[in-house]
C-alpha positions in Angstrom: 69.1 -8.1 -147.4 72.7 -9.3 -147.0 75.4 -8.1 -144.7 75.7 -4.4 -143.9 78.8 -2.8 -145.5 81.7 -2.7 -143.0 80.3 -5.5 -140.8 82.9 -8.2 -140.2 83.1 -11.2 -138.0 85.7 -12.2 -135.4 85.2 -16.0 -135.5 85.9 -18.1 -132.4 86.4 -21.8 -133.3 86.3 -22.9 -129.7 83.0 -21.2 -128.8 81.4 -22.2 -132.0 82.4 -25.8 -131.4 81.0 -25.6 -127.8 77.7 -24.4 -129.1 77.5 -27.3 -131.5 78.0 -25.4 -134.7 79.5 -27.0 -137.8 82.6 -24.8 -137.8 84.0 -25.6 -141.3 80.6 -25.1 -142.9 80.2 -21.8 -141.1 83.6 -20.6 -142.2 82.8 -21.4 -145.8 79.5 -19.6 -145.5 80.8 -16.5 -143.8 83.8 -16.4 -146.2 85.0 -12.8 -146.7 82.8 -11.6 -143.7 85.5 -13.0 -141.4 88.0 -10.4 -140.3 89.9 -12.4 -137.7 89.9 -16.0 -136.4 90.3 -17.0 -132.8 91.8 -20.4 -132.1 91.2 -22.1 -128.8 90.5 -25.7 -127.9 87.8 -26.8 -125.4 88.8 -28.9 -122.5 92.5 -28.4 -123.1 95.1 -25.6 -123.0 97.1 -27.4 -125.7 95.6 -26.9 -129.2 94.6 -30.2 -130.9 94.3 -32.0 -127.6 90.7 -31.0 -126.8 87.3 -31.1 -128.5 87.9 -28.9 -131.5 88.6 -30.7 -134.7 91.3 -28.4 -136.0 92.3 -30.0 -139.3 88.8 -29.6 -141.0 88.7 -26.0 -139.7 92.1 -25.2 -141.2 91.0 -26.8 -144.5 87.9 -24.5 -144.6 90.1 -21.4 -143.8 92.4 -22.4 -146.7 89.4 -23.0 -148.9 88.1 -19.5 -148.5 91.6 -18.0 -149.1 91.6 -16.3 -145.7 94.8 -14.4 -145.1 94.0 -12.2 -142.1 94.9 -12.4 -138.4 94.7 -15.6 -136.4 94.8 -15.3 -132.6 95.7 -18.2 -130.3 93.9 -18.3 -126.9 95.9 -20.8 -124.8 97.1 -21.2 -121.3 100.7 -21.5 -120.0 99.6 -24.6 -118.1 100.7 -27.4 -117.9 103.9 -26.8 -119.9 104.9 -23.3 -118.9 104.5 -20.2 -121.0 107.4 -20.6 -123.4 106.9 -24.3 -124.1 103.1 -23.9 -124.3 103.4 -21.0 -126.7 105.9 -22.8 -128.9 103.8 -26.0 -128.9 100.5 -24.3 -129.8 102.1 -22.0 -132.5 103.9 -25.0 -133.9 100.7 -27.1 -134.0 98.8 -24.4 -135.9 101.8 -23.7 -138.3 101.9 -27.4 -139.0 98.2 -27.5 -139.9 98.6 -24.6 -142.3 101.9 -25.8 -143.8 100.3 -27.9 -146.6 98.3 -24.8 -147.7 101.1 -22.2 -147.5 104.0 -24.2 -148.9 106.0 -23.8 -145.7 
């Protein structure tokens, strides 16, 4: 059967973790079916401080060669909007740095 042409997946790492899925394995299986990745952590508004194991997810994303959009869903609490945004973006950039050469 396969995937219908044009069907893509907006993958949410926080929701998938919450439902008990093996997120890195799913990302590898879905591969080029993923059109966008949504990063959020469960139980924390600061990425990397909650339940989602971000490093293996980033490794899986790098493994499939994903180069599309990544969206961060975070809150401005408890650090305020500017510091929270900078902290979360910096965290994700840091995880991807070994794979991007930056």
